[in-house]
Wavefront OBJ file of the C-alpha trace (Angstrom):
o trace
v 146.294 90.655 60.867
v 146.213 90.941 64.646
v 144.914 87.405 65.034
v 147.600 85.788 62.905
v 150.528 88.164 63.460
v 149.743 89.456 66.930
v 153.328 89.572 68.152
v 154.323 91.775 65.215
v 152.237 94.601 66.697
v 153.709 95.277 70.115
v 153.703 98.743 71.660
v 157.161 100.009 72.333
v 157.936 102.491 75.112
v 157.441 105.672 73.097
v 153.913 104.748 71.999
v 153.004 104.041 75.609
v 154.411 107.411 76.749
v 152.639 109.327 74.008
v 149.189 107.952 74.801
v 149.351 107.518 78.587
v 148.126 111.065 79.367
v 144.964 110.423 77.367
v 144.368 106.701 77.873
v 145.945 106.009 81.280
v 147.379 102.602 82.164
v 144.638 100.471 80.617
v 144.516 97.998 77.772
v 145.174 100.659 75.123
v 148.601 101.501 76.534
v 149.616 98.176 78.067
v 152.173 96.241 76.037
v 151.791 92.495 75.440
v 155.432 92.208 74.410
v 157.353 89.623 76.493
v 160.258 92.096 76.406
v 158.200 94.886 78.035
v 158.964 95.941 81.619
v 156.306 93.612 83.073
v 156.627 90.904 80.381
v 153.075 91.647 79.157
v 151.351 90.839 82.474
v 149.419 94.127 82.630
v 148.131 93.678 79.084
v 147.136 90.084 79.784
v 145.194 91.159 82.907
v 143.491 94.003 81.015
v 142.626 91.689 78.126
v 141.100 89.023 80.394
v 139.039 91.656 82.205
v 137.759 93.142 78.946
v 136.953 89.724 77.485
v 134.603 89.025 80.407
v 132.812 92.330 79.879
v 132.544 92.229 76.084
v 131.090 88.794 75.524
v 129.445 87.891 72.220
v 125.994 88.099 73.848
v 126.635 91.567 75.286
v 128.083 92.757 72.002
v 125.172 91.388 69.988
v 122.598 93.044 72.230
v 123.823 96.167 74.011
v 126.385 97.360 71.464
v 123.991 96.658 68.610
v 121.152 98.508 70.364
v 123.420 101.465 71.114
v 124.605 101.669 67.517
v 121.066 101.392 66.149
v 119.873 104.141 68.506
v 122.701 106.427 67.439
v 122.354 105.602 63.736
v 118.686 106.570 63.986
v 119.778 109.989 65.281
v 122.097 110.322 62.294
v 119.353 109.311 59.884
v 117.021 111.913 61.378
v 119.724 114.606 61.089
v 120.485 113.712 57.471
v 116.770 113.602 56.604
v 116.332 117.090 58.068
v 119.000 118.568 55.773
v 118.504 116.350 52.714
v 116.708 118.949 50.598
v 118.171 122.127 52.067
v 121.572 122.157 50.400
v 123.170 122.488 53.840
v 126.669 121.036 54.063
v 127.158 118.124 56.436
v 130.471 117.381 58.142
v 130.632 113.585 57.903
v 133.829 113.409 59.964
v 132.081 115.252 62.800
v 129.100 112.902 62.585
v 131.342 109.819 62.762
v 133.253 111.329 65.722
v 129.956 111.987 67.529
v 128.693 108.487 66.701
v 131.871 107.041 68.181
v 131.706 109.237 71.305
v 128.023 108.455 71.960
v 128.426 104.717 71.383
v 131.560 104.369 73.527
v 129.952 106.529 76.208
v 126.949 104.208 76.372
v 128.759 100.900 75.998
v 131.878 101.654 77.998
v 130.563 103.924 80.725
v 126.760 103.787 80.701
v 126.601 107.512 79.899
v 124.660 108.974 76.996
v 126.777 111.945 75.933
v 124.168 112.752 73.278
v 126.688 114.590 71.119
v 124.698 113.701 68.003
v 121.865 116.001 69.112
v 123.897 118.776 70.719
v 126.168 121.375 69.183
v 128.623 121.382 72.080
v 129.417 118.775 74.733
v 132.360 119.792 76.958
v 133.687 116.245 77.374
v 133.598 115.513 73.639
v 135.275 118.847 72.892
v 138.026 118.171 75.441
v 138.539 114.618 74.147
v 138.797 115.816 70.543
v 141.275 118.544 71.502
v 143.334 116.076 73.522
v 143.467 113.647 70.598
v 144.817 116.404 68.371
v 147.452 117.367 70.933
v 148.461 113.742 71.491
v 148.839 113.186 67.737
v 151.279 116.122 67.563
v 153.574 114.200 69.894
v 154.397 111.863 67.008
v 155.648 114.843 65.031
v 157.697 116.318 67.885
v 160.079 113.691 69.266
v 161.247 115.952 72.121
v 157.708 116.738 73.313
v 158.271 115.281 76.799
v 161.375 117.408 77.371
v 159.608 120.564 76.211
v 156.527 119.744 78.316
v 158.660 119.141 81.432
v 160.481 122.439 80.895
v 157.206 124.351 80.576
v 155.863 122.742 83.761
v 159.004 123.405 85.805
v 159.054 127.072 84.878
v 155.322 127.573 85.437
v 154.571 128.404 81.831
v 151.711 125.905 81.752
l 1 2 3 4 5 6 7 8 9 10 11 12 13 14 15 16 17 18 19 20 21 22 23 24 25 26 27 28 29 30 31 32 33 34 35 36 37 38 39 40 41 42 43 44 45 46 47 48 49 50 51 52 53 54 55 56 57 58 59 60 61 62 63 64 65 66 67 68 69 70 71 72 73 74 75 76 77 78 79 80 81 82 83 84 85 86 87 88 89 90 91 92 93 94 95 96 97 98 99 100 101 102 103 104 105 106 107 108 109 110 111 112 113 114 115 116 117 118 119 120 121 122 123 124 125 126 127 128 129 130 131 132 133 134 135 136 137 138 139 140 141 142 143 144 145 146 147 148 149 150 151 152 153 154
């Protein structure tokens, strides 16, 4: 879809505002739309930079190795509970897999959330995602947030 209909999936101003606090001014918030404030120049720069980092060779080696390492941790965890009747939160496992893999591939940091009960960064990121998603349900979130800041409530 994105390859063939790329220009149908531009980020309009509100999407950018909603995610900027979490994702900053990088490729995930930059808009490739020619009608955006910078005519898509920031997105183009971000995309070119990322394409040099995530080459096919790097993806096929480092990303693959990171995923295999993390999937082995999952396998070991599932093996340890297979015959116990213990419930397993698959959503939590997938979140931890994502955090550990992105940590390794994107930042060279092994968060090791798959083997720990609590990792402060992962907890903060998960909480922030939940708060950011609520912004879609509350159109006036930026006005309310500004009010709370001005009056020292937060």
